[in-house]
N, C-alpha and C positions, 0 to 999 in steps of 0.2 A: 684454547689452553689458558688457564688462570694465570694472571700476571702475578709474579712473586713480589713480596714486600721490598726486596732488593732492586728489582727492576722498577717498581713504582717510585722508588726513591728518586730516580733520575728523570722522571716524567715532568713536564712543565706544569706550572699553576695556571689556570684559566682566570682571566679577569674581564669583566664587561660592564659597559655603561652605555647610556643613550648617545654619548658622543665623546668629547675630549676631557670631560670632568673627571672621569675615572682614571686619567693619567696622574692625578694627584695621589691616588691610592697606589698605582704602579710605581710611582716615584719612591714612595715610602718603602714599598717591598724591595726595590732595588737597593735602597739605602740600608735597610735593616736586615734583609736576607739576601745578600749579594750572591750567594751560590745558587739561588733558585731561579730557573728558567721561567719565562712568562710568555703566554699567548694572550694577547690583548684583542678584544673586539669592541669597536665603537660603532653604535648603530646610527651613524650620521645621516642616513636617509630618512630616519623617522623621528630625529631629535625635534623638539623636547618631548620627553615622557610626561612631564608634570601635569599637563592639561588632558591627558587621555584617561579613558575609563579604566577601571580595575581589570575588567576582563581583557581589554586590549593589551595592557602591560603584562598580564600573565601569559597571553599568547605570544608576544614578542619575546619574553624572558624564556619561555620554553623552547622556542626556535633557536635562540642563541645558545642555550645550555646544551641542546642536541648538537649544535655545530661544534662546541667546545669538547663535548664527549668523543666526537668523531676524530678530534685532533689529539686524543689520547692524554688529556690533562688528568692530574691525580687529585685535584681539588679545585673548587671554584670560588672566586670572590665576587659577590654582587656589588660592584663598585658604584652603585647608583641608590640613592636614598628612596626614591619613588619605587623602584623595582623591589628594594628591600622591604619597603612598607607593605606593598600589595602582593608580591609574588613569592617571597622567599619561603614562608611557612606553608604556602599552598603547594609549591613544587618540591619541597624537602622530601616527602615520602616517595616521590618518583626518582630520586637520586640514588645512584649506585656509588657515590663518593661523597666526601664531606663538602659542605658548602656553608659560607659564612657571608653576612651582609655588613653594612656600615652603621646601622642605627643602634644596635645594642652597645657596641663599644663607645660610641660618642655619648650616648645617654648615660652610661655608667660613670665615665670620667667626669661629666658635668655634675652629676649628682654628688659625686664624692669631693669635688673641689669647690662648689659654691660656698661661700661664706654666710650669706644672708637668706639663701633658699629661694632667690628670685632669679629664674632662668629664662632667657630669650632663646627662641628657636626661629630661624629663618630657613626657607626651603621653597620648593615648588608648591603649587596649589594642592597637588595630590598628596605630597608628604605632610604638609601642615593640616590639610583636611582630614587626614587619616587618624590624627591624634596619636600616632605611634610613638612619638618622642615622649608625650605626656605619659602614656602607659608605661614606658620603659624607665623613665625617670623615677616614677612614683614607686617602682619595685625597689629602688635603692634609697630613695628619699620620699617617703609618703607625704610629707607636709610641703614639699616644694611647690612654689607657685610658678606655672609655666605661661609664658606670653609668647604666642606664635604669630608669625607675619610671613604670609606668601610674598615671594619676590620674582614673579614669573618673567620678568624681562632680563634678569641676570644671565640665565643660560643662553639665549640667543646673543646677547652682548659678548659673552665669552667665546661662544662658537665663532662669532665674526671676528674675533681677535682684538676687541675694542676694550681690553683690559685697562689700559692707561688712559683711555679717552675722556675728555671732559663731560660728554654725555653720560657716560657710565657714572662718573662722580655725582652728577646731578640726580640721576635715578636713584643711586644709593642714599643720598640725603633724604629724598622723598620717602623711600622705603623705611629707613632707619629712624625717622623723626619720632615715631610712636614709641620708641624705646628710650628717647632722651630724658623723659621725665618719669620713667617707670622704676628707676632704682635697681635695675637688674645688674648683677655683678658677673654674670657668666652669659655668653652667647654662642649657641651652637651653630656652626656653619653646616646646616643640614641638607646640603646638596654638594656633591663632590666638585662641581664647578666653582663653588664659592671661595675655597681657599686661594684661587687665582686672583681673587679681588680682595684678599686679606689686608693688604696695605691701605687701600681705599677705605675699607670698613674700619680698620684700626684708627685711621686719621679722623673719621666722623664719630666713632664711639669714645675714643680716648683710651688712655693706658689703664684706667681703673677696671675696665671690663675685660674679663678673660675670654679670648676667643678660642673655642674648642674645634679642633680640626679632626674629625673622626678618622681620617685617613691614617694618622699616626697610630692610633690605638687599633685600628683594623689590622695593620701590619703586625703589631705585637700579637694580636689574637690569631693570626694566620701562623706565626712562629710557634705558639703554644700548640695549636691544632696539629701541625705537621710533626712536632716533636712527640705529642701524645700518640699519634697513629704510627710513629717510628718511620716516617716517610720523608723527613727532611733530608735535602740534597747535602751531601758531605763534600761535593766538589771534586771526587775522585774521577769522575766521568769526564771532566774538562770544565772550562768556564761556562758561566750562565749564558743562555741564548734567549733573545727576545724577538718575538714575531708579532706584527701588528696587522689586523684586518679591519676594514671598515665597509660599510654598505654604500658609501657615496663620498665624493670629494677627497679621494686619497691623497692628492698632492698638498691640499690645504691642511689636511690632518697631519701629514708628515712634517710640514714646516712648523705648525704649531707644537707638535710633540718635541721637535728638536730645540724648540726655545725654552722648554721647562724640564726636560729629562736630563739626567746626569750622563747619558751616553747618546751618541749619534745613531739615528736609525736611517737606513739606507732606502727603505720603502715601506709603504703601507699598502698592502694587497687588497684590491676591490673585490668583494664577493657578494653574491646575492642570496641571502638565506630566503627559504620558502615563505611566501606569504600565507 
């Protein structure tokens, strides 16, 4: 039996990432759309995605999307820049529900807010190598100059909880050195793990460089999408509920999530999606 629009309204939103980084997107959804329930999946057994092939990322993403579909979500947010770059458009035709990523929202706001047209992008090797941000920024600002830098160690450092560690600061200084003399005025945090390092990156880059966190704009985009589809939760069925699933290290994930989310989660459930 086909689900009615009214029934779909109260279904959860699916959010997925390679690990804990997508929690920055989930956090923004909780803040901006507090009536929406969320089912989050973190592929902690296979993190990071950034160094993997396009084919592998598409396969992983397809498996996760299938899991979220079986959980009855009404829309999916690909809260991973690498998966957004490599898998989103590939899998969109297979989808029976709306799906959005994090690249387009971040690229758009960077293009619209830069003052001198010089924009830096940091991300995984996969995201930076795909040139997806360059392509998307040029749609809104054809003359923008884009400087990309892969920062592959940031994801494992965040996953290990070394956000405030001096080792992370030294790694960040090394990665960001190439931007110091580049005269960029905007820097896109092109991986959902990176906003967790925002204060470190801000200290190194200084206050004159605008740091773009695509998570905020992605939540805005989700709001517009749900309203357009007339499936935004009105709260009449009760308060929002949040469920978290991971493919490994459930306790570690739960502890990290509780350190950054505006609510306490009781557990992260361990599941094994098909290889």
